[in-house]
DRENDO-1510 file (C-alpha; in Angstrom, 1 decimal, always signed):
<recs>
REC; n; res; u; v; w
REC; 1; MET; +104.7; +98.6; +125.2 .
REC; 2; LEU; +105.0; +96.2; +122.3 .
REC; 3; SER; +108.7; +95.8; +123.0 .
REC; 4; ASP; +107.9; +94.2; +126.4 .
REC; 5; VAL; +105.7; +91.5; +124.8 .
REC; 6; ILE; +107.1; +90.9; +121.4 .
REC; 7; ASP; +108.4; +87.5; +122.5 .
REC; 8; LEU; +104.8; +86.4; +123.0 .
REC; 9; LEU; +103.4; +87.6; +119.7 .
REC; 10; ALA; +103.1; +85.6; +116.5 .
REC; 11; ASP; +102.2; +86.1; +112.9 .
REC; 12; PRO; +98.4; +85.8; +112.6 .
REC; 13; VAL; +98.8; +84.1; +109.2 .
REC; 14; ASP; +101.3; +81.3; +110.0 .
REC; 15; GLY; +102.2; +81.6; +113.6 .
REC; 16; THR; +105.9; +82.4; +113.0 .
REC; 17; PRO; +107.6; +84.6; +115.7 .
REC; 18; LEU; +107.5; +88.4; +115.4 .
REC; 19; ARG; +110.3; +90.9; +115.9 .
REC; 20; ALA; +110.9; +94.6; +115.5 .
REC; 21; GLY; +111.4; +95.6; +111.9 .
REC; 22; ASP; +113.7; +98.5; +112.8 .
REC; 23; GLU; +115.1; +100.3; +115.8 .
REC; 24; SER; +112.3; +102.8; +115.9 .
REC; 25; TRP; +109.6; +100.0; +116.1 .
REC; 26; ARG; +107.7; +101.5; +113.1 .
REC; 27; THR; +107.0; +97.9; +111.9 .
REC; 28; ILE; +106.9; +94.4; +113.2 .
REC; 29; VAL; +108.0; +91.6; +110.9 .
REC; 30; SER; +107.6; +87.8; +111.1 .
REC; 31; GLY; +110.0; +85.0; +110.3 .
REC; 32; SER; +108.0; +84.3; +107.2 .
REC; 33; GLY; +108.5; +87.9; +105.9 .
REC; 34; HIS; +105.1; +89.5; +106.7 .
REC; 35; SER; +105.3; +93.1; +107.9 .
REC; 36; TYR; +102.9; +94.9; +110.1 .
REC; 37; ASP; +102.9; +98.7; +110.7 .
REC; 38; VAL; +102.9; +100.0; +114.2 .
REC; 39; ALA; +100.4; +102.9; +114.5 .
REC; 40; ARG; +101.7; +106.3; +115.8 .
REC; 41; ARG; +99.5; +105.7; +118.9 .
REC; 42; GLY; +101.6; +102.6; +119.7 .
REC; 43; TYR; +99.3; +99.7; +118.8 .
REC; 44; VAL; +99.7; +97.2; +116.0 .
REC; 45; THR; +97.0; +95.4; +113.8 .
REC; 46; LEU; +97.8; +91.7; +113.5 .
REC; 47; VAL; +95.1; +90.3; +111.2 .
REC; 48; GLY; +95.3; +87.5; +108.7 .
REC; 49; GLY; +94.5; +87.7; +105.0 .
REC; 50; ALA; +90.7; +87.6; +105.5 .
REC; 51; GLY; +90.8; +90.9; +107.4 .
REC; 52; LEU; +88.6; +92.0; +110.2 .
REC; 53; ARG; +84.9; +90.9; +110.0 .
REC; 54; TYR; +83.7; +93.6; +112.3 .
REC; 55; THR; +84.9; +96.9; +113.8 .
REC; 56; GLY; +83.8; +96.5; +117.5 .
REC; 57; ASP; +83.0; +99.4; +119.8 .
REC; 58; ASP; +82.9; +102.9; +118.2 .
REC; 59; ALA; +84.5; +106.0; +119.7 .
REC; 60; ASP; +81.4; +107.0; +121.6 .
REC; 61; MET; +81.1; +103.6; +123.2 .
REC; 62; ILE; +84.7; +103.6; +124.3 .
REC; 63; THR; +84.4; +107.1; +125.7 .
REC; 64; ALA; +81.3; +106.0; +127.7 .
REC; 65; ARG; +83.2; +102.9; +128.9 .
REC; 66; GLU; +86.1; +105.0; +130.1 .
REC; 67; ALA; +83.8; +107.4; +131.9 .
REC; 68; PHE; +81.8; +104.7; +133.7 .
REC; 69; LEU; +84.8; +102.6; +134.7 .
REC; 70; ALA; +86.7; +105.6; +135.9 .
REC; 71; GLY; +83.9; +106.2; +138.4 .
REC; 72; GLY; +85.0; +102.9; +140.2 .
REC; 73; HIS; +81.5; +101.5; +140.0 .
REC; 74; PHE; +82.7; +98.0; +138.9 .
REC; 75; ALA; +85.6; +98.0; +141.4 .
REC; 76; PRO; +84.5; +94.6; +142.9 .
REC; 77; PHE; +84.6; +93.0; +139.5 .
REC; 78; VAL; +88.0; +94.4; +138.9 .
REC; 79; GLU; +89.3; +93.1; +142.2 .
REC; 80; ALA; +87.7; +89.7; +141.6 .
REC; 81; VAL; +89.4; +89.3; +138.2 .
REC; 82; SER; +92.8; +90.5; +139.5 .
REC; 83; ASP; +92.6; +88.2; +142.5 .
REC; 84; ALA; +91.7; +85.2; +140.3 .
REC; 85; VAL; +94.7; +85.9; +138.1 .
REC; 86; ALA; +97.0; +86.2; +141.1 .
REC; 87; ASP; +95.6; +82.9; +142.4 .
REC; 88; VAL; +96.2; +81.2; +139.0 .
REC; 89; LEU; +99.9; +82.3; +139.1 .
REC; 90; ASP; +100.3; +81.4; +142.8 .
REC; 91; ASP; +98.8; +78.0; +142.3 .
REC; 92; ASN; +101.1; +77.3; +139.4 .
REC; 93; HIS; +104.2; +78.8; +141.2 .
REC; 94; VAL; +104.7; +81.5; +138.5 .
REC; 95; SER; +106.9; +84.0; +140.2 .
REC; 96; GLU; +107.6; +87.7; +139.6 .
REC; 97; ASN; +111.0; +86.7; +138.1 .
REC; 98; ASP; +109.2; +84.6; +135.5 .
REC; 99; ARG; +107.6; +87.8; +134.0 .
REC; 100; PRO; +104.0; +86.4; +134.1 .
REC; 101; SER; +102.1; +87.0; +130.8 .
REC; 102; VAL; +98.5; +88.1; +130.9 .
REC; 103; VAL; +96.3; +88.6; +127.9 .
REC; 104; GLU; +92.9; +90.2; +128.0 .
REC; 105; ILE; +90.5; +89.5; +125.1 .
REC; 106; GLY; +88.1; +92.4; +124.3 .
REC; 107; ALA; +90.2; +94.6; +126.5 .
REC; 108; GLY; +88.5; +97.9; +125.6 .
REC; 109; THR; +90.2; +100.8; +127.4 .
REC; 110; GLY; +92.5; +98.4; +129.3 .
REC; 111; TYR; +91.0; +99.3; +132.7 .
REC; 112; TYR; +90.8; +95.7; +133.9 .
REC; 113; LEU; +94.1; +94.7; +132.5 .
REC; 114; ALA; +96.0; +97.7; +134.0 .
REC; 115; HIS; +94.6; +96.9; +137.4 .
REC; 116; THR; +95.6; +93.2; +137.0 .
REC; 117; LEU; +99.1; +94.1; +136.1 .
REC; 118; ASP; +99.4; +96.5; +139.1 .
REC; 119; ALA; +98.2; +93.6; +141.3 .
REC; 120; VAL; +100.7; +91.1; +139.9 .
REC; 121; PRO; +104.3; +92.4; +140.3 .
REC; 122; GLY; +106.6; +91.7; +137.3 .
REC; 123; SER; +103.7; +90.8; +135.0 .
REC; 124; ARG; +103.3; +92.1; +131.5 .
REC; 125; GLY; +100.1; +92.2; +129.4 .
REC; 126; ILE; +98.7; +92.1; +125.9 .
REC; 127; GLY; +95.3; +93.8; +125.3 .
REC; 128; ILE; +93.5; +92.5; +122.3 .
REC; 129; ASP; +90.5; +94.2; +120.9 .
REC; 130; VAL; +89.0; +94.7; +117.4 .
REC; 131; SER; +88.2; +98.3; +118.0 .
REC; 132; VAL; +90.6; +101.1; +116.8 .
REC; 133; PRO; +89.3; +103.6; +119.4 .
REC; 134; ALA; +89.9; +101.0; +122.1 .
REC; 135; ALA; +93.4; +100.2; +120.8 .
REC; 136; LYS; +94.4; +103.9; +121.0 .
REC; 137; ARG; +93.6; +103.9; +124.8 .
REC; 138; LEU; +95.0; +100.4; +125.3 .
REC; 139; ALA; +98.4; +101.4; +124.1 .
REC; 140; HIS; +98.7; +103.9; +126.9 .
REC; 141; CYS; +96.7; +102.2; +129.8 .
REC; 142; HIS; +99.8; +100.8; +131.4 .
REC; 143; PRO; +103.6; +100.9; +130.8 .
REC; 144; ARG; +103.7; +97.0; +130.6 .
REC; 145; VAL; +100.9; +96.6; +128.1 .
REC; 146; GLY; +101.2; +95.9; +124.4 .
REC; 147; ALA; +98.0; +96.9; +122.4 .
REC; 148; VAL; +97.0; +94.7; +119.5 .
REC; 149; ILE; +94.0; +94.8; +117.1 .
REC; 150; ALA; +93.0; +91.3; +116.3 .
REC; 151; ASP; +90.0; +89.1; +115.6 .
REC; 152; ALA; +89.1; +87.0; +118.7 .
REC; 153; TRP; +87.4; +84.4; +116.5 .
REC; 154; ALA; +90.4; +83.9; +114.2 .
REC; 155; ARG; +93.9; +82.6; +115.0 .
REC; 156; LEU; +95.2; +84.8; +117.8 .
REC; 157; PRO; +98.5; +86.5; +117.1 .
REC; 158; LEU; +100.1; +84.7; +120.1 .
REC; 159; ARG; +102.7; +82.0; +120.3 .
REC; 160; ASP; +101.8; +78.4; +121.3 .
REC; 161; ASP; +102.2; +77.7; +125.0 .
REC; 162; SER; +103.1; +81.2; +125.9 .
REC; 163; ILE; +100.4; +82.8; +128.1 .
REC; 164; ASP; +100.1; +82.3; +131.8 .
REC; 165; ALA; +96.6; +83.8; +132.1 .
REC; 166; VAL; +93.9; +84.9; +129.6 .
REC; 167; THR; +91.1; +87.1; +131.0 .
REC; 168; VAL; +87.8; +87.6; +129.3 .
REC; 169; ILE; +85.4; +90.2; +130.8 .
REC; 170; PHE; +82.0; +90.3; +129.1 .
REC; 171; ALA; +83.8; +89.5; +125.8 .
REC; 172; PRO; +84.0; +86.7; +123.2 .
REC; 173; ARG; +85.6; +83.4; +124.1 .
REC; 174; ASN; +87.6; +81.2; +121.6 .
REC; 175; ALA; +88.3; +78.0; +123.6 .
REC; 176; ALA; +90.3; +76.3; +120.9 .
REC; 177; GLU; +92.7; +79.3; +120.6 .
REC; 178; PHE; +92.9; +79.8; +124.4 .
REC; 179; ALA; +94.0; +76.2; +124.8 .
REC; 180; ARG; +96.6; +76.6; +122.1 .
REC; 181; VAL; +98.2; +79.8; +123.5 .
REC; 182; LEU; +98.1; +78.9; +127.2 .
REC; 183; THR; +101.1; +77.4; +128.9 .
REC; 184; PRO; +100.4; +73.8; +130.1 .
REC; 185; GLU; +99.5; +75.2; +133.5 .
REC; 186; GLY; +97.9; +78.4; +132.3 .
REC; 187; GLN; +94.3; +79.3; +132.9 .
REC; 188; VAL; +91.5; +81.4; +131.5 .
REC; 189; VAL; +89.6; +83.7; +133.9 .
REC; 190; VAL; +86.1; +84.6; +132.6 .
REC; 191; LEU; +83.8; +87.2; +134.0 .
REC; 192; THR; +80.2; +86.4; +132.9 .
REC; 193; PRO; +77.1; +88.5; +133.7 .
REC; 194; ASP; +74.4; +86.8; +135.7 .
REC; 195; VAL; +70.7; +87.0; +135.4 .
REC; 196; GLY; +69.6; +90.2; +137.2 .
REC; 197; HIS; +72.7; +92.1; +136.3 .
REC; 198; LEU; +71.7; +95.8; +136.2 .
REC; 199; GLY; +68.1; +94.4; +136.7 .
REC; 200; GLU; +66.7; +97.7; +138.1 .
REC; 201; LEU; +67.5; +99.4; +134.8 .
REC; 202; ARG; +66.1; +96.9; +132.4 .
REC; 203; ALA; +62.4; +97.5; +132.6 .
REC; 204; PRO; +62.5; +101.3; +132.6 .
REC; 205; LEU; +65.1; +101.5; +129.8 .
REC; 206; GLY; +63.7; +98.6; +127.7 .
REC; 207; ILE; +66.8; +96.5; +127.9 .
REC; 208; ILE; +66.7; +92.7; +127.6 .
REC; 209; ASP; +67.9; +90.8; +130.7 .
REC; 210; VAL; +70.9; +88.4; +130.7 .
REC; 211; GLU; +69.9; +84.9; +129.5 .
REC; 212; GLU; +69.9; +82.1; +132.0 .
REC; 213; GLY; +72.6; +79.4; +132.0 .
REC; 214; LYS; +75.4; +81.5; +130.4 .
REC; 215; VAL; +78.1; +79.9; +132.6 .
REC; 216; GLU; +76.9; +76.4; +132.0 .
REC; 217; ARG; +76.8; +76.9; +128.2 .
REC; 218; MET; +80.2; +78.5; +128.2 .
REC; 219; ILE; +81.6; +75.4; +130.0 .
REC; 220; THR; +79.8; +73.1; +127.5 .
REC; 221; GLN; +81.1; +75.0; +124.5 .
REC; 222; ALA; +84.6; +74.9; +125.8 .
REC; 223; SER; +84.5; +71.1; +126.3 .
REC; 224; GLY; +87.4; +69.3; +124.6 .
REC; 225; TYR; +89.6; +72.4; +125.0 .
REC; 226; LEU; +89.1; +73.7; +128.5 .
REC; 227; VAL; +87.8; +72.4; +131.8 .
REC; 228; PRO; +86.6; +74.2; +134.9 .
REC; 229; VAL; +89.0; +74.7; +137.8 .
REC; 230; GLY; +87.2; +74.7; +141.2 .
REC; 231; GLU; +83.8; +76.3; +141.7 .
REC; 232; PRO; +82.7; +79.5; +140.0 .
REC; 233; GLU; +82.7; +82.6; +142.2 .
REC; 234; HIS; +79.6; +84.7; +142.2 .
REC; 235; VAL; +80.1; +88.4; +142.7 .
REC; 236; GLU; +77.2; +90.7; +143.6 .
REC; 237; PHE; +77.1; +94.3; +144.9 .
REC; 238; VAL; +74.9; +97.4; +144.8 .
REC; 239; MET; +76.0; +100.6; +143.1 .
REC; 240; HIS; +74.5; +104.1; +143.5 .
REC; 241; LEU; +74.4; +105.5; +140.1 .
REC; 242; ASP; +73.3; +109.0; +139.0 .
REC; 243; GLN; +71.8; +109.6; +135.6 .
REC; 244; ALA; +75.1; +110.5; +134.0 .
REC; 245; SER; +76.6; +107.2; +135.2 .
REC; 246; ILE; +73.6; +105.3; +134.0 .
REC; 247; ALA; +73.9; +107.0; +130.6 .
REC; 248; ALA; +77.6; +106.0; +130.4 .
REC; 249; GLN; +76.9; +102.4; +131.5 .
REC; 250; ILE; +74.2; +101.9; +128.8 .
REC; 251; GLY; +76.4; +103.9; +126.3 .
REC; 252; MET; +79.3; +101.4; +126.7 .
REC; 253; SER; +77.1; +98.3; +126.2 .
REC; 254; PRO; +75.5; +96.7; +123.1 .
REC; 255; SER; +72.2; +98.3; +124.1 .
REC; 256; ALA; +73.6; +101.6; +122.8 .
REC; 257; ARG; +73.3; +100.2; +119.3 .
REC; 258; HIS; +69.7; +99.1; +119.7 .
REC; 259; ILE; +68.0; +102.1; +121.4 .
REC; 260; HIS; +67.7; +105.5; +119.6 .
REC; 261; PRO; +69.8; +108.0; +121.5 .
REC; 262; LYS; +66.9; +110.4; +121.9 .
REC; 263; VAL; +64.6; +107.7; +123.2 .
REC; 264; LEU; +67.3; +106.5; +125.6 .
REC; 265; ALA; +67.9; +110.1; +126.9 .
REC; 266; GLU; +64.2; +110.5; +127.6 .
REC; 267; ARG; +64.0; +107.3; +129.5 .
REC; 268; ILE; +67.1; +108.1; +131.6 .
REC; 269; ALA; +65.7; +111.6; +132.4 .
REC; 270; ASP; +62.6; +109.9; +133.8 .
REC; 271; LEU; +64.6; +107.9; +136.3 .
REC; 272; PRO; +65.3; +109.1; +139.9 .
REC; 273; PRO; +68.4; +111.3; +140.3 .
REC; 274; VAL; +70.2; +108.4; +141.9 .
REC; 275; MET; +69.3; +104.8; +141.8 .
REC; 276; GLU; +70.5; +101.6; +143.5 .
REC; 277; VAL; +71.5; +99.2; +140.8 .
REC; 278; THR; +72.7; +95.6; +141.4 .
REC; 279; ALA; +75.7; +94.2; +139.6 .
REC; 280; ARG; +75.9; +90.4; +139.3 .
REC; 281; ALA; +78.4; +88.3; +137.6 .
REC; 282; THR; +80.4; +85.0; +137.9 .
REC; 283; VAL; +84.1; +84.4; +137.8 .
REC; 284; THR; +85.0; +81.1; +136.2 .
REC; 285; ARG; +88.5; +79.6; +135.9 .
REC; 286; LEU; +89.3; +77.2; +133.1 .
REC; 287; ALA; +92.4; +75.2; +132.4 .
REC; 288; ARG; +93.5; +73.2; +129.3 .
REC; 289; ASP; +91.8; +69.9; +129.0 .
REC; 290; PRO; +94.5; +67.3; +129.5 .
REC; 291; ARG; +92.7; +65.0; +127.0 .
REC; 292; THR; +93.0; +67.6; +124.2 .
REC; 293; LEU; +95.3; +66.5; +121.4 .
REC; 294; GLY; +97.1; +68.6; +118.9 .
REC; 295; PHE; +98.5; +71.3; +121.2 .
REC; 296; ASN; +102.2; +71.6; +122.2 .
REC; 297; GLY; +102.7; +70.2; +125.6 .
REC; 298; SER; +99.5; +68.1; +125.6 .
</recs>
């Protein structure tokens, strides 16, 4: 709920603290006088004056994501992210009594975030996504989650030095903002797809493969704000997917925007009833660059 994380949120315009505007939490207001309405579904839109530049996943994509993840097909990815967050908190001696704060960028339905909170006692989370259909599910994915619509490429509506762990699962990365909102010991946990991820589906469905060097480019782009911690962890496993699961997987991805639904359905119908499909990704941990200037605590 938003009430559990209000002390972590900030006005997206000027960074001033936010608080409830009334006892019923119908609005959230900032120290500078800006007011933001809380939707009936429990999420809040915290966007600066420029507004949102894009709308994110539509309702069909979010429904497909919910269906695919509910099948447990990506369970090893979920476990790897949750374990990495737990390791970050353990390494930095953040205890349950400290109420660890976890933010997921591009949180979608909140599937990963909810599992992470379950794995870390006492933790509370903020799910940030640009999609309204996603926010509606985020707001109810876990009792300790606050759902926020925000632009990952703009100023994040989070206070300086407030977040113990930021997770990014196949989603945009804003290194400068991550460095600003992390506690001095906080870290970012990034799950990045590897070359060959879902490789068995790409040729028959006409989907472009993952580009090479994604992790290396991410680290380079984050330079000056974030630095790697330890060695990246590669996660690979085989899934057994029926045609419905394959349709849901493709439907939740950007490929759904680039292939006509009728063409995609025909291609999936030509696949075997059940396929072995390989999932490949890398978990990378990043900490604030101690050389970075301009952030509190640097």
